[in-house]
C-alpha positions in Angstrom: -75.6 103.7 4.8 -74.0 100.3 5.0 -71.6 98.6 2.8 -72.9 97.2 -0.5 -73.0 93.4 -0.4 -71.4 91.5 -3.2 -71.8 88.0 -4.5 -69.1 85.6 -3.6 -68.0 85.4 -7.2 -67.6 89.2 -7.4 -65.5 89.2 -4.2 -63.3 86.4 -5.5 -62.7 88.3 -8.8 -61.8 91.5 -6.8 -59.4 89.5 -4.6 -57.7 87.9 -7.6 -57.0 91.3 -9.1 -55.8 93.1 -6.0 -54.4 91.1 -3.1 -51.5 88.6 -3.3 -51.9 87.4 0.3 -55.6 86.8 -0.1 -55.0 85.2 -3.5 -52.8 82.6 -1.8 -55.7 81.6 0.4 -58.0 81.3 -2.6 -55.5 79.0 -4.3 -55.5 76.8 -1.3 -59.3 76.8 -1.1 -59.5 75.7 -4.7 -57.1 72.8 -3.9 -59.4 71.8 -1.1 -62.4 71.9 -3.4 -60.6 69.7 -5.9 -59.9 67.2 -3.2 -63.5 67.4 -2.1 -64.7 66.6 -5.6 -62.5 63.5 -5.8 -63.7 62.3 -2.4 -67.4 62.9 -3.4 -67.0 60.9 -6.6 -65.5 58.0 -4.6 -68.3 58.1 -2.0 -66.2 59.4 0.8 -68.8 61.9 1.9 -67.6 62.7 5.5 -64.2 63.5 4.2 -65.7 65.5 1.3 -67.7 67.6 3.8 -64.5 68.2 5.8 -62.6 69.5 2.7 -65.6 71.7 1.7 -65.6 73.2 5.2 -61.9 73.8 4.9 -62.4 75.6 1.5 -65.0 77.9 3.0 -62.8 78.7 5.9 -59.9 79.6 3.6 -62.3 81.7 1.5 -63.3 83.6 4.7 -59.5 84.1 5.4 -59.1 85.6 1.9 -62.0 87.9 2.4 -60.8 89.1 5.8 -57.3 89.9 4.4 -58.9 91.6 1.4 -61.2 93.7 3.5 -59.0 94.5 6.4 -55.4 94.1 5.0 -54.7 92.1 8.2 -54.1 88.5 8.9 -57.3 86.7 9.9 -57.8 85.6 13.5 -56.8 82.1 14.5 -60.3 80.9 15.2 -61.8 77.8 13.6 -65.5 78.7 14.3 -66.8 80.2 11.0 -69.8 81.9 12.7 -67.5 83.6 15.3 -65.1 84.7 12.5 -67.9 86.0 10.4 -69.5 88.0 13.3 -66.2 89.5 14.2 -65.5 90.7 10.8 -69.1 91.4 9.6 -68.1 90.8 6.0 -70.9 88.7 4.6 
């Protein structure tokens, strides 16, 4: 049997309760989303998309740390990262 898949919000809640290193990455991801919101409201859509992508990448890093207790790989391709870790 495989691992039960959780919703992103459930994973975030578990991370916040258990992993300080992963929690750090979630905090940074929240900052990136805040910047993305400001950029979106001001019509700066390309930069908004960039910060959204950054937030997702940092969420992946938090999940990798939470699941493996190891630092995430230094790869900027989200698909490669996801396939390597098979987390989501």
